[in-house]
N, C-alpha and C positions, 0 to 999 in steps of 0.2 A: 637352080637356086632354090633353096628351101627357106621357109620362115625361120628367122633367127630371133629367139626370145630376147636376147640382149641387144637388139638393133640400136644403132646410134640415131640421134635426131636427124643427122644428115641422110641416113638410110631411109628413115621414115618419110622425110620430105621428098626425097628422090622417088620413092615408090608412089606417094600420093600424086606427085606431078606426072609420073609415068601413067598412072591410072587415068588421069584427066586427058592426057594426050591419046592414049589407046581408045578411050571412049569416043573419040572423034571419028573413028573408023568402024571396023567390024571386029570387036574385041572377043574373039572366040579362040579356042585352041588352048594348048598347054601353057603357052607363055602368059596369056591373060589370066588363066586359072591360077598360075603361080603368083601373079601380082595380087589377085583377090585374096589368096591364102595369106600372103605376107601382110596385106592391109588388115585383115582380121586379127592377125597376131599382134600387130601394132596397136590396134584398138583394145585388145585384151590388156596390154601393158599400160595403156593410157587412161582407161575408163575410171579406175578407182582414184588416181590423183585428180583427174578432172572433176569427179564427183565431190571430192574434198574441197576443191576450189569453189564449186557451185554452192555448196552448203555454207561456205564462209563469206559469201557476198552479203553486204549490208543492204544494198538496194534490192527490194523485192522483185521488181521487174527483171533486172539483170539476173537475179538468182533463178527466177522461173525459166528464163530463156536458156541459161546454162544447164539447168537441171533437165529441161526438155531435150537439149542437144545430147546430153549424156544418155538419157533414156532411149533416144532415137539410135544412138550408136550401139547400145546394147541390143536393140531390136535387129540391127543389121547383122549382128553376130548370129542371131537365130535364123534369119532369112537367108536361105541358100539358093533360092529360085529367082526367076524374073529375068528381065531384059539385061543381058550382059553389059551393055553400054551404060545403062542407068545404074546398075549395081556398082560398076567401077567409079562412076561419078560420085555416088553417095558414099562409098567407102573412102575414096580419096578426100572428099570434103570433110568427112567425119574425122579422119586422121589430122587434117590441118587444124580443125577447131579444137580437138582434144589436146593436141600438142600445145596450142596456145594456152589453154586452161591449165594443163599440167605444168607448163613452164612457170606460171605464176606461183604455184605451190612450191616448186623447186627453188625459185628465187627467194621466196619468203622464208623458207626453212634455212637457207644459207645465211640470211641476215640475222638470225637468232643468235 
């Protein structure tokens, strides 16, 4: 399985959940590497819409939290090293958060 640029939301959730499950054990080897690769691909697709959502928030605290989450996700794209389990957890959680932010942008654009 390779990273799919046009992955569906279902694929993204499945990969994020798989990452969290794999992180419970010893997530090494090619399968875990493929999941990390797909999660990074998902983050690349989601990070710009998530940033758009963050910038549009009226509440400054919520905006700061969302912006920090987006920046953290961008940092995960640059960071390729570290504990495999921790990285899977971080990538999986980032995908979950960014999906939530990006879905708000998508819903809002449909209402226009």
